N, C-alpha and C positions, 0 to 999 in steps of 0.2 A: 490617582499616579502623578506624577510629572517626569516629563520630558525637555530638557532643557536646551541639549544639545542638538544644531540643526544645520546639516553640512549642506541641505539642498530642501530647497521653498520655492517650491514653485508658485507663485501669488497669482492671481486674477484677478486684474484691476481696471478701471476703465472700460468704456463705454467697446464691443463690440462687437462679436456672434450676439446673438440673442439667445436666451438662455429656454432650453422647453420648458414650456408654464402647461403645457396640457397633462391631465392627470383624471382617473378614476375611481372615484368612491364612491358607495352607497352611497341610497339615497337620504338616510338619515346623516351620516356622518357630512355630505356635500351643502344639509340646513344649517348648521351650522353654522357658514360659510369661515371656515378656517384661513391664519395670513399667512400666505407662502412668503416665508423667509430670506430663504436663496435671494441672492442678486437676479436679478432681474437682467441684466449683461455681464459678461464675461469676456477679457481678452489677457491672452500669457502674458508672464510677466519672469523676470526672474532675479530675484533676491539672495546673495549668497552671504553665506555666513562664516566663510573659511579662504575669499578667496579666491576660489575656485573657479572652473568656468564647469556652471551647470549643464552646456550640452557634451561633456564630457561623460559623465554620469545617469542623467536623467532628458527627457524631453517630454514638455507639452504640450498640446494642442490643442483650440475647439476648434471647429469646422459648422458649419449650416449645411445639413443637407437639403434638396429641393422638396421639403412638406416643411422648410422653415426651421427645423426640429436642430439644436445643438447637441452634437458628438464631442465628447471630448477623448484625446486619445492620448496614454501616459506611460511611458516606453522608458524602461530602470534597467540600463545595460551590468551592473553586476551588484549583488549583494551588500548591501550596508552594514558599518560597524552594528548598527541599530537598525529594526525595524524602524522607527521614527528619523530614524533620519533624511530620509525623501518625502517630502510630502507635495498634495495641491488642497492649496488653502482660497476659503473665499468666504470673505464679510459678511455678514447678515444685512439685510437690509431691512430688516424693523428692531426695535427696542425687546427685549423678552424677559419678563418677571419671575424669580424663582416662583417653582413653581407651577409655572407653566404645562400643560400635556405638548409632545410634541411630536408628533410622525413625519420623518425621514424618506422617501421612496427614491428608489434609481431602479435604474440599469444597468447593469455589468455581464459583458463578455469576454476571457482570454484568450487573446490571439498568437501568445503561445505565452510557456507558464516555462520556468529551467527546473521542478524540478519532479520527482515520478509520478507524482501523480495526477499529471500535467493539469493543476488547478493555480489560478493566479491566491496569492492574497495577500489582501487589500483589508485593513481598519479604517473604518467609520469615528469617527469619532466629533463632541464638539466643545466648545470652552469659552472661557471669557480672557479675552487678552491680555494677558501678563500676571493672571490668576495664580494663589499659589494650590488655590486646593482641587475640591478631582474634578475630573472633566463629567459631565451633562452626561454624556454615555460614551461608551466604548465597546465598540464589539467588532469582533473577526470578520469579512464576507469572504467568500471560497468562490470563484466561479471555472467553468470550462469552457470549451467553445462556442457554445450555445449563449443565448442571451437569458439570462436567469434574475427575474425582480424581485427588489427586495422592499417590503415592511417593516422597521426599524422605531419601535414606538419607546418614549424615554421620558421620562421630566425633568425640569430646569433644575441646579440645583444652585444655583445664584439668580442675583438683576442680571442683567446685560445691558448695557447702557448702548444706543445706537452708534455704530464703528468700532463696536468691541466684541464682538460677535464674529466665534471662528469657525468654518466648521472645514473638515479635516478630512482626506482620506492619506493613509501611508501606505508607500508601500515600497522601503529599504529592506523586506523579508529575502526577495531573491532576483534575481535577471530576469522581468518579466514586459510587458508590452498586454495591456489592458482598453476595451474600451469600455467607456461609461454614457449614458442619456438619459432620458425624460426622470433632470434630479429635481424633485421639489423636498423644501424643508417645510411643514404645515403648521402652525400654534396654532394648538386649541383656545389656549388659555385655561380656565378651568368651569369648559363646557360642556368635561367629557371626563369619564376615569381614566388612567393609563389602561387598565384590562379589558375593555370593551374596541381599544386598538386593533385594526389588525397588526397580525404581525408573520412574516418570515417563519414558516417552521422547513424543517429542508424533510421531502421524503424520495421513495421512486415508486414510478410505474411497478405492480406489480407485487405490492408489500401485503394486500390484504390477505387474509387470511385464506382463500379457500379459492388464489389465485387459480388460472386453469393452466399457465405453463406451471407451475409447482408441481399440479395432479402429472402434468406429462411427464415432466423430472423423474421424479419417484417413480414413475411406473420405466423411464428408460434406465434408473441404474438400479433396478429389479432385473431389465431382463440382460446389461453390459456387464454389471458388477458380480452377481449370484449365481452360484450354481447349484444344482439338488446335492443332500449331505445322503447319503443309502448307505447303511452301514448293515453286515449280515452275521452272525454274530455261532457259532457253534462248540461243540465241546468236543472234546479231543476223540469223538467217535465220534464227530462229521454229526452229531445231532443236530440240530437248532433249537437254542434255548430262550427259554420263554420268561421274562420278568428279570433279565438282567438291566441292573441300571447302568447305564451309560449317558458319561457328563463330558460333554462336548466344548471342547473352547479355546478361543482365537491366542495364540500368542505369539505372531506376528501377521497382521494384514499385509496384502501381495500391496496394495495402493500406500505409495509412501503420507503420513500424515508428521511432517516434520516444522522444525521451528529452527530458527538463529538460537546459538546460547552464545554467552560473556565466561567469554576464556578466565576472566580474573576468577568470578564467583566459585567456577568446580577447580582451578587449580588451589587456590588456596583454599583454608579453614577459614571461613567470614563467620558473621551472625548469623546472615539469612544461608547461607549453602545449604544445610539439608532440607529448608524447608523447599528452597528453589531445585532441586536435586529431587525432592517428592512429588513434585509437580511436574517433572518431567520425564520422569518412569511410568508415571498416574497417564499422559495424554499426548504423547508424542513416540513414533516407534523411529525416525529419522530425524541426526540433529545437524549443524553447518555452524561452524567456527566463525563465527557474524566480521569479528577481525584482522585477527592477529596472521591469516594467509592471504591479506590480501596482498595485489601488488602496491605497496607503496609504504607498508605496515611492515609487512615479514623481516625487514632485515633493520626495521631503525631503531628496538629496545628489546635489548637483548633479555631483559626482563619477562618481557611481554613474548619475545618468542618463547621464553622457554614457560610461561604458564598456557601456552597457546595447545605445545606437544603435550603438556599434564593434563589438560581439559581434553584436549581430543584422546589420549589413550582411559582417559576416566569413561568419555562416552564409549571408546572401543571395547572395555572390559564388562559396560552395562549392556552391550548387546544392541544400541544403535547403531544402523546404517548411518555411511556420512556424505555428505557432500563435501567438495572441497570450493569456497570459495575467497579472491579467485587468482587466475594465473597471472592477466596482464589489463586493470581502467589505462584507459590511454586519454588521458587527461594529466594537466599540472593541477595542479589543484588538487587531484589524490595523491599524491606523489611530495616526497618533499623537494625542494627549491632545489637542492645538488641532481637531480635527474634533470631536469629543466638546464642546470647548470652545465652536466655533461653532453648532452644531447647538441648544444648549440658549440662546446669548443670541439665535443668529435663524434658526430653522430655513428661512427664503424665502432667504437668503441661504448657508445647510448645502446645500439643494436643487439654488442656482445653483450652487454647488462643486462638486458630483457632476457634473451634466451637462457644465460646462464642462471636467473632464478626462477625459471621456468622448471631449469630441467632439475636445481635440486630437488624447489617445493614434490613437483610429482615423483620423483626421486624418493624421496621420505615416504614420501603417501603411498608410491606402488606397488598396487595388491588391498589398501586398507577404505578407499572411499569408493563408491558407484558410481561418482560420476565428478567435473570441474568446471564450471564457469571458467572455459579458457581466456575469453576477453566479454569485458562486461561493457555493456551499456557504446557497442560503437555506434550503430546511426548515431546516436548524439557527441558524439565524441571523440573527438579527431584528432584531435593538438600533435600526438606519438607523429603523426605518421609524417607531416614535413620536413621529418629529419632522418626516415629511414627507405629502405628501398622499396617500389613496386610492389604488392602483396606480399608481404613482411608477414600480415595477418593468417595468412595459409601455411606459412611455415611454420608459425604458434602453433596450430593446431596439431600441423603434423609432428611436429618434436614432443610435444604431449600426448600423443596418443602411441609413436614409439618405444615411450618409457614405460607408459601404465593400460597396454594395450584393451584390457575386461572393463574397464570404466569409459565410461558416458563424458565424450564430448559435447559440454552445452556451447551455445550462445545466449547470452541475458541482455536482457533488452525492459524497457518498461515504455506505457503510454500504449499502452496493447487492448485492453479492458475495460476503461475507465472513461470515456466521453461518447460523444460525435466522430469524432476523429480516428477511436479506433479501426474501423477498417482498410484507413487510409493508411496508417499508421501501419498497418497489419500488412499492407500490401506491399510496401514500402521494406521492411522486415526482411518477409520472403522472398524479394526480392534481393537483396542483402548477403543469406542466406544460398538460394539459389549460386546467387555468383562463384560464393565460396568453393561449395560442392563441385562445382563447377571446371572449379581451376587444382581441383585435389585437397581441398581442406579436409579433412574428417570429421563433419562437425554431423553429432551422433545425435542429438536429442535438442531442442529449444527451451530456452528459458522465457519466463512470461511473467516479468516482477506485478504485483497485485497491489498496487499503494491507492487508495483510492483513497478520497477530498470527503469536503462537504457534503459533495451530492452525487452521491452512487448512483451507476446507470443502470438500468434497468436488464435485469441480470436475464429477461428474455434474449435483447440485444446481444448478453456478453454469453450465451449460449453460441450465437450466430455469428460474433465472430471467432470464437473456436469455430466454426466450422470451415474457417476462413485458410485455416490452418491443414486442413485432410491431404489439400493440394499438394502436401510437401513430403508426404509421407514419412514424417518424422514424428516422432511421442512430443507430446509437451511434458511442463510443471510448471502449474503457479510455484515462484522460484521465491519471492519475496507478499507476503501477503499480509497488510495489513491499514484497519481504518481509521482514519485519524479525527473524530472529532469529538468532543465536548456530551453532545446526548445519546448516550446510553443506548438507552431504548431503540433508537434506527440504529446505533451502532452493533447493538444483536442480533433485530432483526437481519439485516445487507449479510452480516456473519455466516446465520443461518444463509441463506438464498446464495449468498455467493458460494458455498458448497454443496449446494446442489443445484447450481447451474455446473459448476466443473467437474463433481463427480458422475455428472448424467453427463461429460463428453467424453467419448469413444476414444478420444487423440489426447487425454490426459493422464498423464499415468503419477501423478503426485502434485502434493500441494504441501507449503512450507509456510510458518507465518512469519516473520520477521522481527520474533523475539514476544518474549510473555508479560515479565512484570513491569513493572512503573521504572521504579529505578535504575533499569540495566536495560531499560529501552530507550530508540534513536525518538522516535516522536512519541514520550510519554501518556500521553492521550489516547492511542491506541493500545494499549498494554491493556492484556485480561485479565490482572490481578495489581490491585494498587498497594504504596506503600507497605501495609500491615498486614499482605497477603489478601484479605478479603479478595473474593472474587467478585468481579463483575459477570451483569449478564451476557457479554460475547462470551466465557470462559463456560456461565453455561449451557450457550448455544452451539461454544464447539464441545461440549463433554457428553449432549446428549444426543449427537450425531457422530459421530468419529468413536467415542467410548461404549457407547449404547447402541444408536441403533444399527450402525454399521460396519458393528460387534459383535458379531454373531457370537453368543453363550446360552447354552439349554443342559438341561440333566432330563431323558428321558428312560425308560422301559422299554424292553424289546417287547415287541409283540407276539405270538405264537407260534409265527412262521422264526423266529428269533430277526426283526428288522426293527432296523428303523430309522423311523427317515424324517426329515428337513429340509433346511436350505437355508444356506450359510455365503458369506461375501468370501472373496479370493483371498486366502491367504493360507499360516503355515498352520496346524492346530495339534491339540494333544488331547489322545478321547481316551479314557479312562473307563474302562469295564468290571463291576463290580457282582459280581452270583456269588454270594456266600464268602468263602472266604478267600475264595479266589478271586484276585486281580490282578486287570493288565492295563497296560500304557502303550499308548501307539501312536506315533508322531505319523500325520496324513497333509498331505502338503492337495487343496481343495482348491480348480479353476476348470476350466469350462472342458476340458478333456477328462478330467477327473471320471476314473469308473468307479461302482463298487467298490464297497471296501471291506473285503471279507476277515474277519478277526476271528480265531480257533483257543479257546481255553486250555 
């Protein structure tokens, strides 16, 4: 790969703070006496490729702590055109030969990262100055608020003379601030094979097969999500019928198992439309139009608007419950430039513009959606409010509720279940919700986005995070789940465990993934199905739990008393009783209050 355009290059040169030189190796690796080719001293300087001021786009500094270790801090203020447009670069202190076996080690954490997972996105790579061939290594690193250590083994692909080796961290993927420490790049030359060097493999606590938290959570699911199914069968004279065939089939789970859907593929007859629809019908009972109803999208493209309505109608016809997403997304970057221009020119007209769009969308879908994300990401996105009256968000909730009183009015937010910062974020979120409700906003339910990066949070901690929402007295839904990583085994295991953690929480009433097919997924690595529709392991994890273990179906025969008994997950059931030539079907809603069902043939 070649990346020639660089608009900000943060070049570390000259003498300055001493770079961290201490590192830990196993005794056998230590005995090989590798050479550290990371520079001993580093100081910040800016080299600009476009003539602009670097400090308006990114900053970088290295400071020595009380123990004499260097901690580098890099901050990027806006997403660059390319990930590789913002780089930190170090010059190797020693030459390297082609084929040398190298181990890079560093630790990193994100002080903040402006994306839903809250995880920084930083690429590590090493190359030779002005070399047109491939980089020796390019690897994406992800870190949350906790320090994460990385072992990155690779082989030099070319000779690198002294002064021409370049060690990079690229940071332009998103606005973020990261700290980096304990950086070393160890050259083992030809003394060891690459396979014998340590490599960071992401995992999480509680992943093991017989984890105690999972056993406890599955027991909790049985307690809070299931109830006895008791059926008594009699003939026309009231006598118990023995040996009747009783088929119990769940038609719709009470719990929401949903996905975001692409409006175009449902609205148009495209090559993959049939396969898309087949998997949608098999795996989900609820859907949300991913983009078509979003604030900022609805009025911008007439064809897209028509596709949105057509897709909505297809879902409606096929029995899907639907969530509306969203009415207001209060940040300029999610809206056309004309919206900001209107706000700056005429704030009153801007206020009316928002309210008119709320009224239009809720009127079109009145009585047809189970809920609306009224405001999306209010904790993080506040740019609209400099041009609007105080507490205008309360009015937005009131308008939506007055038009569609049967729909649950949600607030939707990210950063709640995916890092060590989650409890703090939840506290802030709950405080905001409390203030809105105190001022009269009809906030009926809480939406939590479940975007997970490369380092998943311990599922037991996810459960304790969800416990914090009990104090609100409001139902919670996981509204946007995905795991963006290339490690498909880890992805599948965490899909399983995150589902178990959430379904075991009594505050949670629904779980929606944010897309399922790679070509129509905002994070392609997070999808359940590849481009050719082969299922990834995470699809199987979803299928095993949602469509099998937690979707009750069985066939039994009535006993001598005419009874059939079992246990099932809450939902609407179709029960078919066959006794000789007599067949009777009944619908049955199972919940905690359900009584024995008497069926008379």
